[in-house]
One Martini backbone bead per residue (centre of mass of N, CA, C, O) as a GRO file, in nm:
protein
  350
    1MET     BB    1  20.762  10.054  -2.960
    2ALA     BB    2  21.019   9.908  -3.022
    3ARG     BB    3  20.884   9.623  -3.030
    4LEU     BB    4  20.687   9.681  -3.270
    5LEU     BB    5  20.941   9.753  -3.467
    6GLN     BB    6  21.027   9.474  -3.478
    7ALA     BB    7  21.172   9.249  -3.665
    8PRO     BB    8  21.141   8.975  -3.815
    9PRO     BB    9  21.245   8.680  -3.847
   10LYS     BB   10  21.507   8.518  -3.988
   11PHE     BB   11  21.589   8.304  -4.245
   12HIS     BB   12  21.753   8.062  -4.371
   13PRO     BB   13  21.825   7.957  -4.681
   14SER     BB   14  21.798   7.659  -4.609
   15GLU     BB   15  21.514   7.681  -4.501
   16TRP     BB   16  21.388   7.784  -4.757
   17ASP     BB   17  21.465   7.542  -4.927
   18ILE     BB   18  21.323   7.332  -4.758
   19ALA     BB   19  21.041   7.454  -4.775
   20ASN     BB   20  21.017   7.433  -5.082
   21LYS     BB   21  21.057   7.132  -5.102
   22MET     BB   22  20.820   7.055  -4.924
   23GLN     BB   23  20.605   7.192  -5.094
   24CYS     BB   24  20.662   7.033  -5.348
   25ALA     BB   25  20.617   6.756  -5.227
   26SER     BB   26  20.329   6.807  -5.135
   27THR     BB   27  20.217   6.877  -5.409
   28GLU     BB   28  20.292   6.614  -5.547
   29SER     BB   29  20.133   6.438  -5.355
   30GLN     BB   30  19.856   6.566  -5.409
   31LYS     BB   31  19.862   6.517  -5.709
   32SER     BB   32  19.888   6.213  -5.696
   33ARG     BB   33  19.632   6.164  -5.533
   34SER     BB   34  19.446   6.300  -5.734
   35GLU     BB   35  19.511   6.123  -5.974
   36HIS     BB   36  19.434   5.861  -5.834
   37MET     BB   37  19.144   5.942  -5.770
   38MET     BB   38  19.061   5.995  -6.062
   39ALA     BB   39  19.123   5.714  -6.161
   40GLU     BB   40  18.940   5.570  -5.961
   41SER     BB   41  18.685   5.715  -6.045
   42ARG     BB   42  18.687   5.625  -6.338
   43ARG     BB   43  18.686   5.327  -6.273
   44LEU     BB   44  18.430   5.333  -6.102
   45LEU     BB   45  18.248   5.450  -6.318
   46ASP     BB   46  18.293   5.228  -6.521
   47GLU     BB   47  18.203   5.000  -6.338
   48ILE     BB   48  17.921   5.109  -6.274
   49GLU     BB   49  17.826   5.132  -6.563
   50LYS     BB   50  17.862   4.838  -6.634
   51THR     BB   51  17.691   4.726  -6.406
   52THR     BB   52  17.435   4.879  -6.477
   53GLN     BB   53  17.409   4.774  -6.765
   54LYS     BB   54  17.411   4.477  -6.691
   55THR     BB   55  17.171   4.485  -6.499
   56GLN     BB   56  16.971   4.609  -6.699
   57SER     BB   57  17.003   4.385  -6.907
   58ASP     BB   58  16.917   4.158  -6.718
   59VAL     BB   59  16.640   4.275  -6.657
   60ASN     BB   60  16.542   4.276  -6.947
   61LYS     BB   61  16.566   3.973  -6.981
   62LYS     BB   62  16.379   3.896  -6.748
   63ILE     BB   63  16.135   4.041  -6.859
   64GLU     BB   64  16.127   3.884  -7.125
   65GLN     BB   65  16.101   3.607  -6.994
   66ARG     BB   66  15.845   3.673  -6.841
   67ARG     BB   67  15.674   3.741  -7.084
   68GLU     BB   68  15.700   3.462  -7.216
   69GLU     BB   69  15.584   3.306  -6.980
   70ILE     BB   70  15.311   3.445  -6.977
   71LYS     BB   71  15.239   3.381  -7.269
   72PHE     BB   72  15.243   3.079  -7.240
   73TRP     BB   73  15.024   3.061  -7.015
   74LYS     BB   74  14.812   3.212  -7.173
   75ARG     BB   75  14.788   3.004  -7.398
   76GLU     BB   76  14.716   2.769  -7.218
   77LEU     BB   77  14.464   2.898  -7.092
   78ASP     BB   78  14.317   2.955  -7.356
   79ASN     BB   79  14.301   2.661  -7.445
   80LYS     BB   80  14.151   2.552  -7.193
   81LEU     BB   81  13.913   2.743  -7.214
   82GLU     BB   82  13.814   2.652  -7.490
   83GLN     BB   83  13.772   2.356  -7.413
   84ILE     BB   84  13.572   2.395  -7.171
   85VAL     BB   85  13.360   2.550  -7.329
   86HIS     BB   86  13.304   2.337  -7.543
   87GLU     BB   87  13.236   2.106  -7.346
   88THR     BB   88  12.997   2.248  -7.211
   89GLU     BB   89  12.824   2.279  -7.464
   90VAL     BB   90  12.803   1.978  -7.525
   91LEU     BB   91  12.686   1.896  -7.247
   92LEU     BB   92  12.424   2.061  -7.284
   93THR     BB   93  12.315   1.881  -7.512
   94PHE     BB   94  12.302   1.627  -7.334
   95LYS     BB   95  12.105   1.742  -7.133
   96THR     BB   96  11.876   1.777  -7.336
   97ARG     BB   97  11.854   1.479  -7.408
   98LEU     BB   98  11.782   1.385  -7.125
   99GLU     BB   99  11.525   1.554  -7.090
  100LYS     BB  100  11.375   1.436  -7.334
  101SER     BB  101  11.390   1.139  -7.248
  102LEU     BB  102  11.246   1.177  -6.978
  103GLU     BB  103  10.983   1.290  -7.100
  104SER     BB  104  10.929   1.039  -7.301
  105CYS     BB  105  10.862   0.830  -7.055
  106LYS     BB  106  10.583   0.919  -6.940
  107GLU     BB  107  10.376   0.821  -7.151
  108PRO     BB  108  10.435   0.513  -7.155
  109LEU     BB  109  10.374   0.480  -6.853
  110LEU     BB  110  10.081   0.576  -6.866
  111ILE     BB  111   9.986   0.361  -7.067
  112ALA     BB  112  10.057   0.112  -6.900
  113GLN     BB  113   9.879   0.189  -6.656
  114LYS     BB  114   9.612   0.204  -6.816
  115CYS     BB  115   9.611  -0.085  -6.913
  116LEU     BB  116   9.606  -0.214  -6.634
  117LEU     BB  117   9.344  -0.074  -6.543
  118ASN     BB  118   9.156  -0.168  -6.776
  119ARG     BB  119   9.208  -0.485  -6.727
  120GLN     BB  120   9.042  -0.485  -6.452
  121ARG     BB  121   8.754  -0.493  -6.618
  122ARG     BB  122   8.752  -0.772  -6.637
  123ALA     BB  123   8.545  -1.056  -6.651
  124GLY     BB  124   8.581  -1.313  -6.473
  125ILE     BB  125   8.780  -1.538  -6.638
  126ASP     BB  126   8.926  -1.289  -6.793
  127LEU     BB  127   9.072  -1.230  -6.512
  128VAL     BB  128   9.391  -1.273  -6.611
  129HIS     BB  129   9.736  -1.361  -6.558
  130ASP     BB  130   9.886  -1.282  -6.823
  131LYS     BB  131  10.126  -1.200  -7.049
  132VAL     BB  132  10.040  -0.907  -7.077
  133GLU     BB  133  10.057  -0.830  -6.778
  134GLN     BB  134  10.350  -0.905  -6.738
  135GLU     BB  135  10.465  -0.706  -6.956
  136LEU     BB  136  10.342  -0.447  -6.840
  137LEU     BB  137  10.483  -0.461  -6.567
  138LYS     BB  138  10.767  -0.463  -6.688
  139GLU     BB  139  10.744  -0.196  -6.840
  140ALA     BB  140  10.696  -0.019  -6.592
  141GLU     BB  141  10.961  -0.099  -6.456
  142VAL     BB  142  11.151  -0.005  -6.679
  143LEU     BB  143  11.058   0.293  -6.689
  144GLN     BB  144  11.120   0.358  -6.394
  145GLY     BB  145  11.422   0.290  -6.417
  146VAL     BB  146  11.488   0.494  -6.640
  147ILE     BB  147  11.398   0.748  -6.492
  148ALA     BB  148  11.594   0.717  -6.256
  149LEU     BB  149  11.857   0.710  -6.423
  150LEU     BB  150  11.817   0.981  -6.574
  151GLY     BB  151  11.801   1.152  -6.319
  152ARG     BB  152  12.084   1.090  -6.211
  153THR     BB  153  12.236   1.179  -6.468
  154LEU     BB  154  12.135   1.472  -6.463
  155GLU     BB  155  12.263   1.546  -6.195
  156GLN     BB  156  12.553   1.481  -6.284
  157THR     BB  157  12.555   1.687  -6.516
  158ASN     BB  158  12.505   1.942  -6.350
  159GLU     BB  159  12.762   1.909  -6.178
  160GLN     BB  160  12.963   1.913  -6.417
  161ILE     BB  161  12.888   2.193  -6.517
  162ARG     BB  162  12.971   2.336  -6.259
  163LEU     BB  163  13.270   2.247  -6.267
  164ASN     BB  164  13.334   2.369  -6.541
  165ARG     BB  165  13.266   2.663  -6.458
  166SER     BB  166  13.474   2.677  -6.235
  167ALA     BB  167  13.721   2.631  -6.417
  168LYS     BB  168  13.659   2.871  -6.601
  169TYR     BB  169  13.683   3.090  -6.385
  170ASN     BB  170  13.977   3.037  -6.305
  171LEU     BB  171  14.092   3.092  -6.586
  172GLU     BB  172  13.987   3.381  -6.619
  173MET     BB  173  14.130   3.500  -6.372
  174ASP     BB  174  14.415   3.423  -6.458
  175LEU     BB  175  14.407   3.571  -6.730
  176LYS     BB  176  14.354   3.850  -6.619
  177ASP     BB  177  14.615   3.869  -6.450
  178LYS     BB  178  14.810   3.813  -6.689
  179PHE     BB  179  14.730   4.051  -6.858
  180THR     BB  180  14.814   4.264  -6.654
  181ALA     BB  181  15.108   4.170  -6.619
  182LEU     BB  182  15.183   4.204  -6.920
  183MET     BB  183  15.128   4.505  -6.939
  184ILE     BB  184  15.335   4.585  -6.725
  185ASP     BB  185  15.585   4.446  -6.860
  186ASP     BB  186  15.562   4.603  -7.122
  187TYR     BB  187  15.610   4.873  -6.992
  188CYS     BB  188  15.885   4.801  -6.864
  189ALA     BB  189  16.028   4.721  -7.136
  190GLY     BB  190  15.992   5.029  -7.253
  191LEU     BB  191  16.189   5.132  -7.058
  192THR     BB  192  16.418   5.405  -7.023
  193ASN     BB  193  16.646   5.654  -6.943
  194ASN     BB  194  16.461   5.853  -7.152
  195THR     BB  195  16.205   5.838  -7.017
  196PRO     BB  196  15.991   6.079  -6.910
  197ASP     BB  197  15.811   5.913  -6.663
  198ILE     BB  198  16.036   5.869  -6.483
  199ARG     BB  199  16.096   5.768  -6.132
  200CYS     BB  200  16.127   5.795  -5.799
  201ALA     BB  201  16.077   5.503  -5.564
  202ASP     BB  202  16.132   5.410  -5.249
  203ASN     BB  203  15.887   5.197  -5.196
  204ALA     BB  204  15.947   4.982  -5.428
  205VAL     BB  205  16.172   4.800  -5.261
  206LYS     BB  206  15.952   4.676  -5.107
  207ILE     BB  207  15.865   4.371  -4.949
  208GLU     BB  208  15.575   4.237  -4.943
  209GLY     BB  209  15.346   3.990  -4.824
  210ASN     BB  210  15.193   3.941  -5.127
  211PHE     BB  211  15.410   3.778  -5.227
  212VAL     BB  212  15.514   3.532  -5.457
  213SER     BB  213  15.648   3.263  -5.564
  214PRO     BB  214  15.736   3.112  -5.852
  215GLU     BB  215  15.626   2.838  -5.764
  216ASP     BB  216  15.342   2.936  -5.688
  217TRP     BB  217  15.276   3.059  -5.960
  218LEU     BB  218  15.305   2.796  -6.120
  219ASN     BB  219  15.108   2.620  -5.951
  220PHE     BB  220  14.852   2.780  -5.998
  221SER     BB  221  14.831   2.727  -6.307
  222ASN     BB  222  14.860   2.424  -6.294
  223ILE     BB  223  14.604   2.372  -6.132
  224ASN     BB  224  14.406   2.498  -6.333
  225VAL     BB  225  14.479   2.308  -6.566
  226GLU     BB  226  14.427   2.039  -6.422
  227LYS     BB  227  14.132   2.094  -6.355
  228ALA     BB  228  14.038   2.131  -6.644
  229ASP     BB  229  14.128   1.853  -6.744
  230LYS     BB  230  13.966   1.687  -6.545
  231GLN     BB  231  13.682   1.798  -6.620
  232ARG     BB  232  13.702   1.728  -6.917
  233ASN     BB  233  13.740   1.423  -6.881
  234ASN     BB  234  13.483   1.382  -6.718
  235SER     BB  235  13.297   1.487  -6.940
  236LEU     BB  236  13.370   1.281  -7.154
  237ALA     BB  237  13.289   1.032  -6.987
  238LEU     BB  238  12.994   1.122  -6.946
  239ARG     BB  239  12.915   1.123  -7.245
  240VAL     BB  240  12.963   0.825  -7.288
  241LEU     BB  241  12.762   0.737  -7.073
  242ILE     BB  242  12.512   0.874  -7.194
  243ASP     BB  243  12.514   0.726  -7.459
  244GLY     BB  244  12.482   0.445  -7.336
  245ILE     BB  245  12.221   0.496  -7.179
  246LEU     BB  246  12.041   0.588  -7.414
  247SER     BB  247  12.079   0.334  -7.582
  248GLN     BB  248  11.995   0.119  -7.372
  249THR     BB  249  11.716   0.234  -7.293
  250ALA     BB  250  11.599   0.231  -7.576
  251ASN     BB  251  11.629  -0.073  -7.617
  252ASP     BB  252  11.467  -0.165  -7.372
  253MET     BB  253  11.200  -0.024  -7.448
  254HIS     BB  254  11.169  -0.147  -7.729
  255LYS     BB  255  11.174  -0.441  -7.642
  256GLN     BB  256  10.934  -0.426  -7.442
  257CYS     BB  257  10.729  -0.316  -7.641
  258GLU     BB  258  10.740  -0.562  -7.829
  259LEU     BB  259  10.652  -0.769  -7.618
  260VAL     BB  260  10.378  -0.640  -7.568
  261ASN     BB  261  10.276  -0.656  -7.859
  262VAL     BB  262  10.299  -0.961  -7.884
  263ALA     BB  263  10.114  -1.027  -7.647
  264PHE     BB  264   9.869  -0.885  -7.764
  265ARG     BB  265   9.849  -1.040  -8.029
  266ASN     BB  266   9.822  -1.319  -7.902
  267ARG     BB  267   9.578  -1.254  -7.722
  268VAL     BB  268   9.390  -1.164  -7.945
  269LYS     BB  269   9.400  -1.430  -8.095
  270GLU     BB  270   9.296  -1.605  -7.867
  271VAL     BB  271   9.028  -1.454  -7.829
  272LYS     BB  272   8.929  -1.482  -8.117
  273ASP     BB  273   8.933  -1.787  -8.124
  274ALA     BB  274   8.744  -1.826  -7.884
  275LYS     BB  275   8.514  -1.659  -8.005
  276HIS     BB  276   8.478  -1.828  -8.258
  277LYS     BB  277   8.411  -2.090  -8.113
  278LEU     BB  278   8.169  -1.979  -7.957
  279GLU     BB  279   8.011  -1.891  -8.207
  280THR     BB  280   7.993  -2.171  -8.327
  281LEU     BB  281   7.854  -2.300  -8.083
  282LEU     BB  282   7.615  -2.108  -8.084
  283ALA     BB  283   7.509  -2.188  -8.359
  284VAL     BB  284   7.466  -2.481  -8.288
  285VAL     BB  285   7.278  -2.430  -8.049
  286LEU     BB  286   7.067  -2.274  -8.208
  287ASP     BB  287   7.006  -2.498  -8.405
  288GLU     BB  288   6.931  -2.705  -8.193
  289THR     BB  289   6.708  -2.541  -8.066
  290ALA     BB  290   6.534  -2.523  -8.318
  291SER     BB  291   6.504  -2.825  -8.352
  292GLN     BB  292   6.376  -2.874  -8.077
  293GLU     BB  293   6.136  -2.692  -8.121
  294MET     BB  294   6.033  -2.853  -8.363
  295ASN     BB  295   6.011  -3.119  -8.212
  296ILE     BB  296   5.815  -3.022  -8.000
  297ALA     BB  297   5.598  -2.942  -8.198
  298ALA     BB  298   5.569  -3.225  -8.318
  299LEU     BB  299   5.495  -3.364  -8.054
  300LYS     BB  300   5.250  -3.196  -7.991
  301LYS     BB  301   5.105  -3.272  -8.251
  302ALA     BB  302   5.109  -3.574  -8.203
  303ILE     BB  303   4.952  -3.563  -7.942
  304ALA     BB  304   4.710  -3.421  -8.062
  305ASP     BB  305   4.659  -3.646  -8.276
  306LYS     BB  306   4.594  -3.868  -8.038
  307GLU     BB  307   4.319  -3.776  -7.924
  308GLY     BB  308   4.124  -3.908  -8.117
  309PRO     BB  309   4.187  -4.212  -8.077
  310VAL     BB  310   4.145  -4.205  -7.773
  311LYS     BB  311   3.853  -4.113  -7.778
  312VAL     BB  312   3.748  -4.344  -7.946
  313ALA     BB  313   3.836  -4.574  -7.761
  314GLN     BB  314   3.702  -4.470  -7.500
  315THR     BB  315   3.417  -4.454  -7.616
  316ARG     BB  316   3.393  -4.751  -7.685
  317LEU     BB  317   3.438  -4.859  -7.405
  318GLU     BB  318   3.206  -4.712  -7.273
  319ALA     BB  319   2.987  -4.828  -7.454
  320ARG     BB  320   3.054  -5.142  -7.398
  321ASN     BB  321   2.991  -5.116  -7.087
  322HIS     BB  322   2.663  -5.119  -7.170
  323ARG     BB  323   2.630  -5.399  -7.194
  324PRO     BB  324   2.421  -5.660  -7.152
  325ASN     BB  325   2.499  -5.886  -6.953
  326VAL     BB  326   2.642  -6.129  -7.139
  327GLU     BB  327   2.749  -5.910  -7.344
  328LEU     BB  328   2.968  -5.846  -7.124
  329CYS     BB  329   3.237  -5.914  -7.303
  330TYR     BB  330   3.584  -6.018  -7.309
  331ASP     BB  331   3.680  -5.958  -7.590
  332THR     BB  332   3.881  -5.878  -7.850
  333VAL     BB  333   3.782  -5.592  -7.865
  334GLN     BB  334   3.830  -5.515  -7.575
  335ASP     BB  335   4.127  -5.584  -7.570
  336ARG     BB  336   4.215  -5.396  -7.802
  337LEU     BB  337   4.113  -5.131  -7.684
  338ILE     BB  338   4.285  -5.137  -7.433
  339ASN     BB  339   4.555  -5.156  -7.586
  340GLU     BB  340   4.519  -4.895  -7.743
  341VAL     BB  341   4.512  -4.700  -7.505
  342GLN     BB  342   4.781  -4.788  -7.380
  343GLU     BB  343   4.957  -4.735  -7.627
  344ILE     BB  344   4.896  -4.435  -7.664
  345THR     BB  345   4.975  -4.344  -7.377
  346LYS     BB  346   5.265  -4.447  -7.388
  347ASN     BB  347   5.355  -4.282  -7.635
  348ILE     BB  348   5.302  -4.005  -7.512
  349GLN     BB  349   5.501  -4.041  -7.261
  350ARG     BB  350   5.763  -4.070  -7.445
   0.00000   0.00000   0.00000
């Protein structure tokens, strides 16, 4: 009990003084560290704020640059799309021209073939391999060549239209994606620290495997533009080729048609001239035949007219042959009568 009531140990005043000084020193030290920490915190906060603002400003600039880049490529793609659409429409009109030209060749070919077939009905010596037949065969050959050429060109045109539409599809898909990307970046550019619907998204910072590099992104649109330019240039060259083919084939067909017409005109003239000569000869022959018939009739009449004198002479001779005895004399009368009969008979036989 006495130990419980024992007074606590007493410290010396110097110890108390030292303890107070140490406490003050410790407090000052803690205060100094606190002030230093607060200053460091303020500096760090200022630095972080500046860094954050700078980073956010840089991001805003990058977003704006990206938006301008997308807008640039969107304008480029829009321009190329408009060009390829216009070129395809023009090429479609050329396709229609080719189809009409191809269809228009069928009737002339049919006419040429019918002409050749009908001319096989010529008879005898008139079935001749003349200039008309040569030009008709050449015309059929030219038309068949034109039809084959136009057919191949039409196939080439259809293929070019398909390629143009493929390039158009690629441009449209690229434009669609860029429109979506621009809408998203427009939304991102409008976001601020005070925007109501901003939120934390931990998964957003993950880089997934479907990201492409800026170089790949740029190359993708470049390739689409280059393909569109290539197909447009090919289409332009094809249109020039089609113009040349249509012009050349039209000239060839017109030239050959004119040659056929000239050959027909010349042949018709030749046949008409030959027919006219034959008709003239026929008229001469008919006239000569009529004259000969008249001559024959005259000869027959002359022969008939000689029957009387022959009968008279022969009757006289027969009568004088009945003279009696010495009176049956071969006198001048008898001689002349015999000569008369012989003369008339000879003349009739001539």
